[in-house]
BAMIDREN-303971 format. One record per residue (C-alpha): residue number from 1; x, y, z. Coordinates in Angstrom, 2 decimals, padded with zeros to 5 digits. Each point is the difference from the previous one (the first is absolute). Layout:
 pos    east   north      up
 NUM       X       Y       Z
...
// end
This chain:
 pos    east   north      up
   1  096.17  121.68  260.76
   2  001.70 -001.61  002.97
   3  000.19 -003.75 -000.85
   4 -002.76 -001.99  001.70
   5  001.21 -003.06  001.82
   6 -001.91 -003.26  000.05
   7 -000.63  000.64  003.70
   8 -001.69  003.36 -000.66
   9 -003.37  000.14  001.75
  10 -002.63  002.66 -000.46
  11 -001.29  001.41  003.29
  12 -001.41  003.42 -000.89
  13 -002.15  000.54 -003.07
  14 -001.17  003.29 -001.44
  15 -003.13  000.07 -002.16
  16 -000.80  002.86 -002.36
  17 -003.68  000.08 -000.93
  18 -002.73 -000.91  002.48
  19 -002.73 -001.29 -002.31
  20 -001.27 -003.57  000.07
  21  003.36 -001.50 -000.99
  22  002.08  002.12  002.36
  23 -002.33 -000.78  002.91
  24  000.04 -003.70 -000.78
  25  003.80 -000.14 -000.10
  26  000.15  001.96  003.25
  27 -002.41 -002.45  001.63
  28  001.97 -003.16 -000.76
  29  003.31  001.71  000.81
  30 -001.18  001.25  003.41
  31 -001.48 -003.38  000.89
  32  003.34 -001.59 -000.90
  33  001.80  002.20  002.53
  34  001.50  002.60 -002.32
  35  000.10  003.72  000.69
  36 -002.15  001.74 -002.60
  37  000.17  003.63 -001.03
  38 -002.76  001.43 -002.22
  39  000.19  003.02 -002.29
  40 -002.50  001.50 -002.43
  41 -000.03  003.30 -001.85
  42 -003.40  000.51  001.64
  43  000.79  000.21  003.73
  44 -003.59 -000.86  000.96
  45  000.33 -003.30 -001.85
  46  002.70 -001.17  002.42
  47 -002.26  000.49  003.00
  48 -002.86 -001.69 -001.84
  49  002.24 -002.98 -000.79
  50  001.04 -000.37  003.63
  51 -003.66  000.20  001.09
  52 -000.82 -002.68 -002.58
  53  002.73 -002.25  001.40
  54 -001.24  000.55  003.57
  55 -003.50 -001.01 -001.08
  56  001.34 -003.02 -001.90
  57  002.05 -001.22  002.97
  58 -003.06  000.44  002.24
  59 -002.11 -002.13 -002.36
  60  002.68 -002.70 -000.09
  61  000.03  000.00  003.79
  62 -003.80 -000.29  000.15
  63  000.19 -003.01 -002.31
  64  002.63 -001.66  002.17
  65  002.69  000.26 -002.68
  66  002.11  002.43  002.02
  67  000.32  000.60  003.75
  68 -000.20  003.41  001.66
  69  003.72  000.16  000.61
  70  000.80 -000.87 -003.61
  71 -002.41  002.65 -001.28
  72  001.54  002.70  002.22
  73  003.52 -000.98 -000.97
  74 -000.79 -000.01 -003.72
  75 -001.70  003.39  000.11
  76  002.82  001.48  002.06
  77  002.44 -001.13 -002.70
  78 -001.73  002.23 -002.57
  79  000.85  003.68 -000.03
  80 -000.62  002.84 -002.41
  81  002.64  002.09 -001.71
  82 -000.61  003.62 -000.88
  83  002.87  000.09 -002.48
  84  002.18 -002.48 -001.89
  85  003.20  000.83  002.01
  86 -001.61 -001.92  002.87
  87  000.74 -003.16 -002.06
  88  003.75  000.46  000.51
  89  000.39 -003.09  002.21
  90 -002.23 -002.34 -002.05
  91  001.41 -003.28 -001.30
  92 -002.66 -000.13 -002.71
  93 -002.31  002.54 -001.61
  94 -002.95 -001.26 -002.02
  95 -001.82  002.39 -002.30
  96 -003.72 -000.59 -000.60
  97 -000.79  003.23 -001.80
  98 -001.68  000.86 -003.31
  99  000.89 -002.32 -002.90
 100  002.04  002.59 -001.90
 101  003.62 -000.51 -000.94
 102  001.08  003.62  000.47
 103 -001.52  000.18  003.48
 104  001.73 -003.18  001.15
 105  003.35  001.06 -001.45
 106 -000.20  003.39  001.69
 107 -000.87 -001.58  003.35
 108  002.92 -002.44 -000.12
 109  002.42  002.74 -001.05
 110 -001.02  001.99  003.08
 111  000.16 -003.03  002.29
 112  003.55 -000.75 -001.18
 113  001.17  003.24  001.59
 114 -001.64 -000.91  003.32
 115  000.41 -003.70  000.78
 116  003.16 -001.93  000.78
 117  002.06 -001.74 -002.69
 118 -001.34 -003.43  000.92
 119 -003.70  000.95 -000.01
 120 -002.01 -001.89 -002.63
 121 -002.45  002.03 -002.10
 122 -002.94 -002.13 -001.15
 123 -002.84  000.79 -002.38
 124 -003.44 -001.57  000.35
 125 -000.67  000.69 -003.70
 126 -002.22 -002.50 -001.79
 127  000.99  000.81 -003.57
 128  002.92  002.43 -000.24
 129  003.57 -001.08 -000.68
 130  002.20 -000.20  003.10
 131  003.04  000.72 -002.18
 132 -001.69  003.15 -001.33
 133 -000.90  001.16  003.53
 134  003.56 -000.68  001.22
 135  001.52  001.86 -002.96
 136 -000.78  003.27  001.75
 137  002.21 -000.93  002.96
 138  003.70  000.58  000.45
 139  000.25 -003.54  001.39
 140 -002.56 -002.25 -001.77
 141  001.37 -003.11  001.74
 142 -002.09  000.77  003.10
 143 -003.32  000.08 -001.95
 144 -002.21 -003.09 -000.27
 145 -003.63 -000.83 -000.60
 146 -002.20 -001.14  002.91
 147 -003.43 -000.56 -001.51
 148 -002.74 -000.87  002.48
 149 -003.61 -000.74 -000.90
 150 -003.16  001.56  001.38
 151 -001.11 -000.64  002.71
 152  003.56 -000.51  001.21
 153 -000.79 -001.85  003.27
 154 -002.10 -002.61 -001.85
 155  001.98 -000.36 -003.24
 156  002.94 -001.98  001.31
 157  002.35  000.42 -002.95
 158  002.48  002.73 -000.89
 159  002.10  000.33 -003.15
 160  003.63  000.94  000.54
 161  001.34  001.50 -003.23
 162  003.63  000.47 -000.95
 163  000.71  002.92 -002.32
 164  002.98 -000.23 -002.32
 165  002.22  001.74  002.56
 166 -001.60 -001.28  003.22
 167  002.44 -001.50  002.49
 168 -001.19 -003.62  000.47
 169  000.55  000.43  003.74
 170 -002.72  002.67  000.05
 171 -002.47 -002.50 -001.45
 172  001.22 -002.65  002.45
 173 -000.74  002.34  002.91
 174 -003.50  000.68 -001.34
 175 -000.65 -003.74 -000.36
 176  001.05 -000.59  003.62
 177 -002.20  002.88  001.15
 178 -003.00 -001.31 -001.93
 179  000.27 -003.38  001.71
 180  000.40  001.72  003.37
 181 -003.25  001.90 -000.68
 182 -001.83 -003.24 -000.82
 183 -000.03  000.43 -003.78
 184  001.26 -002.27 -002.78
 185  002.64  001.72 -002.13
 186  000.45 -000.77 -003.70
 187  002.88  001.43 -001.96
 188 -000.21  001.47 -003.48
 189  002.12  001.73 -002.57
 190 -001.01  003.52 -000.97
 191 -002.47 -000.66 -002.81
 192 -003.42  001.56 -000.68
 193 -002.62 -001.38  002.39
 194  002.68 -001.93  001.94
 195 -001.66 -003.40  000.68
 196 -003.60  000.42  001.16
 197 -001.19  002.84 -002.24
 198  001.87 -001.59 -002.91
 199 -001.59 -003.43  000.58
 200 -003.42  001.56  000.59
 201 -000.20  001.14 -003.64
 202 -001.11 -003.51 -001.02
 203 -003.30 -000.07  001.88
 204 -001.06  003.58 -000.59
 205  001.09  000.69 -003.57
 206 -001.29 -003.32 -001.34
 207 -003.29  000.32  001.88
 208 -000.47  003.44 -001.51
 209  000.91 -001.29 -003.46
 210 -002.64 -002.75  000.27
 211 -002.72  002.50  000.91
 212  001.20  002.43 -002.67
 213 -000.37 -002.77 -002.61
 214 -003.63 -000.53  001.06
 215  000.71 -003.59  001.06
 216 -001.59  000.28  003.44
 217 -001.14  002.62  002.52
 218  002.27  001.06  002.84
 219 -002.36 -001.79  002.43
 220  000.37 -003.25 -001.96
 221  003.78  000.35 -000.20
 222  000.17  000.47  003.79
 223 -002.26 -002.99  000.63
 224  002.09 -002.22 -002.26
 225  003.30  001.05  001.58
 226 -001.37 -000.45  003.53
 227 -002.13 -003.10 -000.28
 228  001.67 -001.91 -002.83
 229  003.64  001.09  000.24
 230  000.00  000.31  003.82
 231  001.19  003.59  000.46
 232 -001.20  001.96  003.03
 233 -000.99  002.99 -002.15
 234 -000.63  000.44 -003.69
 235  001.81  002.77 -001.92
 236 -002.84  002.51  000.22
 237 -000.60 -000.57  003.71
 238  003.73  000.55  000.46
 239 -000.05  003.19 -002.08
 240 -002.94  001.29  002.08
 241  001.93 -000.78  003.18
 242  003.21  001.77 -001.04
 243 -001.97  002.80 -001.79
 244  000.63  001.17 -003.55
 245  001.58  003.29  001.10
 246  002.82 -002.19  001.34
 247  000.02 -002.99 -002.36
 248 -000.50  001.67 -003.38
 249  003.04  002.32  000.31
 250  002.08 -003.03  001.06
 251 -001.19 -001.88 -003.12
 252  001.04  002.92 -002.20
 253  003.30  000.50  001.84
 254  001.10 -003.64 -000.31
 255 -001.08 -000.14 -003.65
 256  002.02  003.08 -000.92
 257  003.00 -000.96  002.14
 258  000.19 -003.28 -001.92
 259 -000.12  002.02 -003.25
 260 -003.51 -001.06 -001.03
 261  000.41 -003.72  000.68
 262 -003.22 -001.60 -001.40
 263 -000.47 -002.20  003.09
 264 -000.64  003.08  002.11
 265 -002.26  002.02 -002.32
 266 -002.48  002.03  002.10
 267 -003.68  000.05 -000.83
 268 -002.23  002.90 -001.09
 269 -002.61 -001.53  002.33
 270  001.85  001.12  003.12
 271  000.98  003.36 -001.52
 272 -003.66  000.78 -000.74
 273 -001.27 -001.16  003.39
 274  002.70  001.98  001.78
 275 -001.02  003.13 -001.92
 276 -003.61 -000.64  001.01
 277  000.82 -000.39  003.69
 278 -000.98 -003.70  000.12
 279  003.21 -000.84  001.77
 280 -001.06 -002.75  002.40
 281 -001.14 -000.95  003.45
 282  001.18  003.18  001.74
 283 -002.17  002.11 -002.33
 284 -003.04 -002.23  000.45
 285  000.05 -001.02 -003.64
 286  002.50 -001.59 -002.34
 287 -000.57 -003.13 -002.04
 288 -002.54 -000.77  002.75
 289 -002.21  002.23  002.12
 290  000.53 -000.09  003.76
 291 -002.76  000.56  002.54
 292  001.23  000.34  003.60
 293  003.30 -001.41 -001.23
 294 -001.61 -003.15 -001.42
 295  000.46 -000.95 -003.64
 296 -003.17 -000.10 -002.08
 297  000.18 -002.69 -002.69
 298 -002.79 -001.09 -002.37
 299 -001.78 -003.27  000.72
 300  000.73 -002.76 -002.50
 301 -002.75 -001.19 -002.32
 302 -001.05 -003.62  000.74
 303  001.43 -002.60 -002.37
 304 -002.22 -001.55 -002.72
 305 -001.33 -003.45  000.81
 306 -000.45 -001.70 -003.39
 307  002.86 -002.45 -000.59
 308  001.40 -000.94 -003.43
 309 -001.19 -003.19 -001.68
 310  003.53 -001.32 -000.26
 311  003.56  001.32  000.27
 312  003.05 -000.50 -002.19
 313  003.32  000.86  001.68
 314  003.21  000.84 -001.84
 315  002.87 -002.37  000.69
 316  002.67  002.56 -000.88
 317  000.96  000.11  003.71
 318 -000.66 -003.40  001.54
 319  000.22  001.00  003.67
 320 -002.42  002.86 -000.59
 321 -002.25 -002.35 -002.01
 322 -000.20 -002.43  002.90
 323 -000.84  002.78  002.48
 324 -002.85  001.25 -002.19
 325 -001.24 -003.54 -000.65
 326 -000.27 -000.63  003.75
 327 -002.25  003.07  000.40
 328 -002.17 -000.95 -002.99
 329 -000.45 -003.53  001.32
 330 -000.85  001.31  003.47
 331 -002.68  002.25 -001.54
 332 -001.53 -003.03 -001.72
 333  000.44  001.35 -003.52
 334  000.84 -002.55 -002.74
 335  003.49  000.16 -001.51
 336  000.59  000.11 -003.72
 337  003.11 -002.14 -000.46
 338  000.22  000.25 -003.77
 339  003.09  001.24 -001.76
 340 -002.09  002.95 -001.21
 341 -002.95  001.60  001.83
 342 -003.56 -001.12 -000.74
 343 -002.30  002.63 -001.45
 344 -001.86  000.52  003.29
 345  003.03 -000.04  002.34
 346  001.32  002.91  002.03
 347  003.70  000.32 -000.87
 348  002.38  000.70  002.90
 349  003.63  001.02 -000.57
 350  002.71  000.57  002.62
 351  002.59  002.42 -001.46
 352  003.07  001.40  001.75
 353  000.88  003.51 -001.14
 354 -002.30 -000.17 -003.03
 355 -003.45  001.42 -000.61
 356 -003.03 -002.19 -000.65
 357 -000.03  001.04 -003.65
 358  003.58 -001.13 -000.63
 359 -000.58 -003.23  001.94
 360 -003.10 -000.73 -002.12
 361  001.77  000.70 -003.29
 362  003.05 -002.08  001.01
 363 -002.24 -003.07  000.30
 364 -002.40  000.97 -002.82
 365 -002.97  000.15  002.40
 366 -003.38  001.66 -000.45
 367  000.57  003.36  001.71
 368 -003.74  000.50  000.59
 369  000.04 -002.83  002.56
 370  003.45  000.60  001.54
 371  000.47  001.04  003.64
 372  003.44  000.11  001.65
 373  000.64 -000.74  003.69
 374  003.05  001.15  001.96
 375  001.74 -003.00  001.59
 376  003.17  001.71  001.26
 377 -001.36 -000.37  003.53
 378 -001.84 -003.19  001.12
 379 -003.64 -000.21 -001.06
 380 -000.89 -001.96  003.13
 381  000.35  001.73  003.37
 382  000.03  003.45 -001.59
 383 -002.33  002.84  000.98
 384 -000.48  001.16 -003.61
 385  000.36 -001.18 -003.59
 386  000.51  002.10 -003.13
 387 -001.46 -000.68 -003.44
 388  000.42  001.98 -003.21
 389 -001.74 -000.11 -003.35
 390  000.99  000.77 -003.56
 391 -001.71  002.96 -001.70
 392 -002.10 -002.59 -001.88
 393 -001.11 -002.11  002.99
 394 -003.80 -000.20  000.22
 395 -001.95  000.96  003.10
 396 -001.19 -003.61  000.36
 397  003.58 -001.31  000.07
 398  001.06  002.76  002.38
 399 -002.88 -000.54  002.43
 400  000.17 -003.80  000.05
 401  003.76  000.16  000.62
 402 -000.61  002.45  002.84
 403 -002.60 -002.34  001.50
 404  002.32 -003.00 -000.36
 405  003.00  001.52  001.76
 406 -002.19  001.52  002.74
 407 -002.00 -003.19  000.57
 408  001.84 -000.83  003.23
 409 -000.61  003.48  001.45
 410  003.36  001.56 -000.89
 411 -000.45  003.53 -001.47
 412  000.97  000.42 -003.64
 413  001.23  003.20 -001.64
 414 -000.69  000.32 -003.72
 415  002.47  002.21 -001.88
 416  000.42  001.10 -003.61
 417  002.69 -001.64 -002.10
 418  003.45  000.70  001.39
 419  003.47 -001.32 -000.67
 420  000.74 -001.70  003.29
 421 -003.33  000.54  001.80
 422  000.46  002.24  003.07
 423  001.88 -002.02  002.62
 424  002.45 -001.44 -002.53
 425  000.93  003.43 -001.33
 426  000.35  001.68  003.38
 427  001.83 -002.84  001.73
 428  002.38 -000.59 -002.92
 429  000.82  003.73 -000.05
 430  000.63  000.03  003.77
 431  002.34 -002.99 -000.27
 432  001.77  001.40 -003.06
 433  000.72  003.38  001.58
 434  001.25 -001.72  003.16
 435  002.31 -002.10 -002.16
 436  001.29  003.11 -001.74
 437  000.80  001.61  003.38
 438  002.08 -003.10  000.77
 439  001.60  000.03 -003.47
 440  001.07  003.63  000.48
 441  001.42 -000.92  003.44
 442 -001.98  002.78  001.62
 443 -000.49 -002.32  002.98
 444  000.50 -003.65  000.93
 445 -002.79 -002.45 -000.85
 446 -000.70 -000.42  003.72
 447 -000.30  003.75  000.57
 448 -002.24  000.42 -003.05
 449 -002.51 -002.53  001.33
 450  000.26  001.33  003.57
 451 -000.56  003.59 -001.11
 452 -003.04 -000.85 -002.12
 453 -001.74 -002.24  002.54
 454  000.53  002.49  002.83
 455 -000.31  003.23 -002.00
 456 -002.88 -000.95 -002.30
 457 -001.69 -002.77  001.95
 458  000.17 -002.51 -002.87
 459 -000.57 -003.66  000.95
 460  003.48 -000.82 -001.35
 461  002.88  001.99 -001.37
 462  000.19  000.13 -003.82
 463  002.78 -002.58 -000.26
 464 -001.62 -002.47  002.41
 465 -003.32  000.55 -001.79
 466  001.61 -000.87 -003.32
 467  001.45 -003.16  001.51
 468 -003.37 -001.00  001.47
 469 -001.81  000.36 -003.34
 470  002.90 -001.32 -002.06
 471  002.62  002.16 -001.67
 472 -000.58 -001.80 -003.32
 473 -003.71  000.78  000.18
 474  000.65  003.70  000.71
 475  002.49  000.08 -002.89
 476 -002.59 -001.57 -002.32
 477 -002.60  002.61  000.98
 478  002.40  002.88 -000.63
 479  001.26 -001.35 -003.31
 480 -003.56 -000.54 -001.24
 481 -000.99  003.50  001.11
 482  002.97  001.43 -001.83
 483 -000.64 -002.08 -003.15
 484 -003.68  000.95 -000.25
 485  000.26  003.65  001.01
 486  003.53  000.91 -001.05
 487  000.20  002.22  003.09
 488  003.53  000.24  001.49
 489 -001.47  000.32  003.51
 490 -000.42 -003.81 -000.10
 491  003.55 -000.93 -001.02
 492  001.34 -002.55  002.46
 493  002.81  000.91  002.38
 494  003.19 -001.98 -000.66
 495 -000.08 -001.02  003.69
 496 -003.35 -001.71 -000.55
 497  000.78 -001.47 -003.43
 498  003.31 -001.56  001.00
 499 -001.19 -001.47  003.28
 500 -003.17 -001.35 -001.58
 501  002.01 -001.72 -002.72
 502  002.55 -001.41  002.46
 503 -002.60 -001.11  002.53
 504  001.43  002.28  002.70
 505 -001.87  001.87  002.74
 506 -000.59  003.68 -000.72
 507  001.39  000.72  003.46
 508  003.35 -001.55 -000.90
 509  002.85  002.38 -000.81
 510  002.67 -000.94 -002.51
 511  002.13 -002.88  001.33
 512  003.15  002.05 -000.62
 513  000.10  003.79  000.17
 514  001.52  002.26 -002.63
 515  003.39 -000.07  001.76
 516  000.08 -003.80  000.06
 517 -000.93 -000.46  003.67
 518 -001.99 -003.15  000.80
 519 -003.52  000.76  001.28
 520 -000.89 -003.56  000.94
 521 -000.20  001.02  003.66
 522 -001.47  003.43 -000.59
 523 -002.27  000.99  002.88
 524 -001.40  003.12 -001.70
 525  002.01  002.61  001.84
 526 -001.36  003.52  000.27
 527  002.16  001.37 -002.82
 528 -001.41 -000.49 -003.50
// end
């Protein structure tokens, strides 16, 4: 490869594959003033892609987002290629073809014989190794990852991935191009799932595990993650949106590429639903049914109305105790302030990372009257609260607790006993995996949080979310989960454990890098 200078600018881009991703990349490139050349093994697909772009530019013009001159100029910049040799003058070729290693390798081997020595070859792969793709090339230094998200024009983030032999200047040129096209670039090392698909394992795999354990329904898990934890979509709404024919193979691929890492274990739930064709929104049915594109969710049963006679609250966690006490007082229910609960008192515990059964036994409480409430997120100002019972909790205790915590009109979700409720488990897993991405130096802390907020639509990136809830609290949840269940998926990342113990932000890199350089003024450069 001809060395790429820091001043190298990409002006002509070739795109192989004219499906949704190829069209999206072509759209933002043409609107940014680049010359775009399209190729597909199906010649009719190239014409269809150009027609799609013409229609898209016309719609943008009708909405006032693009003027007539801009639309004409952008469309004129897009041309079709009947054969790959027409890419000879391209500065960059992006492949957006089938997600098969052999096909991508073969394409890049052929392109090497056509393009100039300084042309960058970029793969839009979502899960394959850039190093493995580049290994088929005579000059792997020109190969990098350029992973966009669908729909490309709306998802304003792109992962730039360096393979083991990628020339850093190639990645630098892709970063500059991404910014020129109006996207936010994040840089990652070549590891399975890169940043976004790697970080996304927390929400989906833990949500599936909760349902698989019979703790709660997928509808309840989604409601808790949306209305209590503040996420835009719950895990099952997200799986319906991406579709299981896309997401399940990615789950399996990342799991196997990490050599069966327990944190990423796929679920038989998605395998079965994929086999049955219940793949999501685009099929009209997934975890939800869709009528005219609208999700059909069951209506919640009204909360009971009979309040408990009195309430005893565990003082194991004083801040949580005070939050529960404020709600009980507001509901007008008498408090039992004895050191042990009275015989007629509802018993409320507030565990972190434990199940209601373990919390009851730890304090030698009557499990038939115990109900646990999740206090990881504020009880006041929330749109939902979550309660769980022990296997011995009576219906009377369950129903009066439900009535108590719904007395001010906030919906309550009742779940079966679970180590860490729902929100605690899912959020702690999201934070922990984000911390492990930082620990492995796959990307900078800043790029991890940027990629997740823009690529997954989370309210905060995993590291910022851990800071907001308290790194020590997240560490407690994980350690309790691990102690009770013995499941290695809940082992805490060293990045989390060390920063929690030192009182440092999870977004803070080591003060001194491995070579002894001072990072006190580190501004989170693009290189991990």
